[in-house]
C-alpha positions in Angstrom: -3.3 114.3 -63.8 -3.3 115.8 -67.3 -0.1 113.9 -68.2 -1.7 110.6 -67.0 -4.7 111.2 -69.2 -2.5 111.9 -72.3 -0.5 108.7 -71.6 -3.7 106.7 -71.3 -5.0 108.1 -74.5 -1.7 107.4 -76.3 -1.6 103.9 -75.0 -5.2 103.3 -76.1 -4.5 104.5 -79.6 -1.3 102.4 -79.9 -3.3 99.3 -78.6 -6.1 99.9 -81.1 -3.6 100.2 -84.0 -1.8 97.0 -82.9 -5.1 95.0 -82.7 -6.4 96.1 -86.1 -6.6 93.5 -88.9 -3.2 92.8 -90.5 -2.3 92.9 -94.2 1.2 91.5 -93.8 3.9 90.9 -96.4 6.9 88.8 -95.5 10.2 90.5 -95.7 13.8 89.6 -94.7 13.7 88.5 -91.0 10.3 90.2 -90.3 7.2 91.3 -92.1 5.7 94.5 -93.5 2.1 95.3 -92.7 1.0 97.5 -95.7 -2.3 98.5 -94.2 -0.8 99.9 -91.0 2.7 100.8 -92.4 4.4 98.6 -89.7 7.8 97.1 -90.3 8.0 94.2 -87.9 11.5 93.1 -86.8 13.3 96.4 -87.5 13.2 98.0 -84.1 16.2 98.1 -81.8 16.0 97.7 -78.0 13.9 100.6 -76.6 13.2 102.1 -80.1 9.9 100.5 -81.2 7.3 103.0 -82.4 4.2 101.7 -80.5 2.7 98.8 -78.5 3.8 95.3 -79.4 2.6 91.8 -78.4 4.8 91.8 -75.3 4.3 95.4 -74.0 1.9 98.3 -74.3 3.8 101.3 -75.5 6.5 103.1 -77.5 10.1 102.5 -76.5 9.6 99.3 -74.5 11.2 96.8 -76.9 13.4 94.4 -74.8 15.7 93.2 -77.6 16.9 94.2 -81.0 15.1 93.0 -84.1 12.2 91.1 -82.4 9.5 90.4 -85.0 6.9 91.3 -82.4 8.1 94.9 -82.3 7.8 97.4 -85.2 8.9 100.7 -86.7 6.9 102.8 -89.2 7.7 102.3 -92.9 6.0 103.6 -95.9 6.7 100.6 -98.2 8.0 97.0 -98.1 11.2 98.3 -99.8 11.8 100.8 -96.9 11.1 98.1 -94.4 13.7 95.8 -96.1 16.3 98.6 -95.9 15.5 99.3 -92.2 15.9 95.6 -91.3 19.1 95.3 -93.3 20.6 98.4 -91.5 19.4 97.6 -88.0 19.6 93.8 -88.1 22.3 92.7 -90.7 22.3 89.1 -89.3 18.7 88.8 -90.6 19.5 89.4 -94.3 
């Protein structure tokens, strides 16, 4: 029961972060949300950091480099590097 409560809380936090207002900056093949430190389009299948538009939790990305999934990045430059490394076709 305790595990279910923790999972519910983690899902709720991820959902709240995802729904927050965006301050997005376009980047190669995705975009960087400076307010939330999200690098959209850099996550590989099963390696997203939290909820996305198509699912509700971490690790549920269904495909590589989907702009609806994201990874944490501290700057637009770091986001660009992540996308270039994970998704070279999107340069």
